[in-house]
C-alpha positions, 0 to 999 in steps of 0.5 A, a space after each residue: 670627833 668634830 661632830 661629838 665636840 660640836 654636840 657637846 658645845 651645843 648641849 648647854 646644860 651638860 656643858 655647864 655641869 662640866 664647867 661647874 665641876 671644873 670650877 669646883 676642882 680648881 677651887 679645891 686645888 686652890 684651897 690654901 688661898 681660899 682666905 685671900 679669894 673670899 676676902 678679895 671678893 668681899 672687899 671688891 663687892 663692897 667697894 664696887 657697891 659704894 662706887 655705884 652709891 656715890 655715882 648715883 648722887 654725884 654722876 660725874 665723880 671719877 671712879 679713881 678718885 672714889 676708890 682712892 678716897 675709900 682706901 685712904 679711909 680704910 687705911 685710916 681705920 686700920 691705923 686707928 684699930 691697930 694703935 687705939 682700938 687693939 690695945 683697948 681690946 686686949 685690956 678688955 679681953 684680959 679683964 674678961 678672962 680674969 672675970 671668968 677665971 674668978 668665976 671658976 675659982 668661986 664657991 659657986 663654980 666648985 659646986 657646979 663642977 661637982 654637980 657636972 662631974 656626977 654625970 661626966 667623967 674626969 677623963 672626958 673633961 680633960 679630953 675636952 680641955 685638950 680640944 679647947 687648948 688645941 683650938 685656941 692654939 690653931 686660932 692664934 696661929 691662923 691670925 697671922 695667916 689671916 692678917 697677910 690674906 687681908 692685906 693681900 686682898 685689900 691690894 688686889 681689890 684696890 687694883 681691880 676697882 681703880 681700873 674698874 672700867 678697863 677691867 670690864 672691857 678687857 674681861 668682856 673680850 674673853 666672851 666675844 671671841 676665841 676658841 674657848 668662847 663657850 667656856 668663858 661664857 659659862 664662867 661668866 654665867 656662874 660668876 653673875 649667879 654667884 655675885 647676885 646671890 652670894 654677895 647680896 645674902 652676905 651683905 644682908 647678913 653683914 647689916 643684920 650683924 651690925 643691928 644685932 651688935 648694936 642691940 646687944 651693946 645697948 642691952 649690955 650698957 643698960 645692965 652695966 656689964 664690963 668689957 662692952 667693946 670686947 663683948 660687942 666685937 665677939 657678938 658681931 663676929 658670931 652674928 655673921 653666922 646666920 641664926 645660930 650666931 646669936 644663940 652661940 653668943 649666949 654662952 660666953 655672955 652668960 658666963 660673964 654675966 654670972 661672974 658679974 651679977 649671978 644667976 639674975 644676970 644670966 636670966 636677963 641675958 637669956 631674955 635679951 638674946 631671945 628678944 634679939 633673936 626674935 627681932 632678927 628672925 621676924 624683922 631683920 631677915 624679912 627686911 634685908 632678905 625679902 628678895 632671897 630664898 628664906 631657908 627654914 631653920 632646920 635647913 639653915 642649921 643643917 647647912 651650917 653643920 655641913 659647911 663647918 665640917 668642910 670649910 671650918 670657920 669660913 663655912 659658918 659665914 659663907 655656908 648659907 650664901 653658897 647654898 643659896 647660890 646652888 639653889 639659884 643655879 639649879 633653878 629652885 625658887 621658893 613658892 611665894 604666897 599670893 596676896 589676898 585680893 582686896 575685893 572678893 568676887 
């Protein structure tokens, strides 16, 4: 028995497969807390990187002071969002809904619906409307749960980062000694892999979303579109979905654009989204993800479909980073094209 157990511990590939399956099983059992787990990781990852950035320029700055200042800024931003931005956002969303309803009540909408009903039965339209109402109800009920998870994640990440050095020293004890030293070594191995792939890819997608939102809001401002703040927030959230997010945002933007300026604005918005998509694909992705696995469009959409099926909305955001993490664990690396030599022999 001891010999078999020792052989299992010495067989690192088999041992890591077992540990990985154990981690997956634990996460599945904790799936009700997945919002808190993911948000805690994201907040902690961002704060730790900001600490390193500040200490790079001010080496003697204590970690505790940096963390307290950052969380005071976060609380101030939350207060501003709740008291100033949220009421303004509600007003703009209500105006956007009214403009969409005005479009549905217009003659153009009636002609469009009569054309659509030629090919789609009334029963199917009613069924789709029921699905849309169900989705809206679930979204509204999830807002409260997500709010609680966000505040819990902020508290957990605060206590982690405020004692960052102590946390590292205490956590290192698990891999230095003990009967389950090998187990914690493998957990540490997967943790480093996860941070180096998931965190960096998610960070890159966050910056890409900011760039997409800024470009879209500039285009909407030039077109003098209404409710730019609400539309900008929608574009930012959708831009967190790799590749597909920018294309998905075309649908609500086109509806609002049609209600404002007719088919001409729909064409303008289509051209604008295609330009922004080209900028994301050929400028932003190579710049922010140059050192990461660049997935073909087919694989990206396939991963998004599968991830959304298993994890819902979170799957659209974290599906690609998790898939990249799996590629890293499996040791699958893209073959980079060799640069042409300056001098041909």
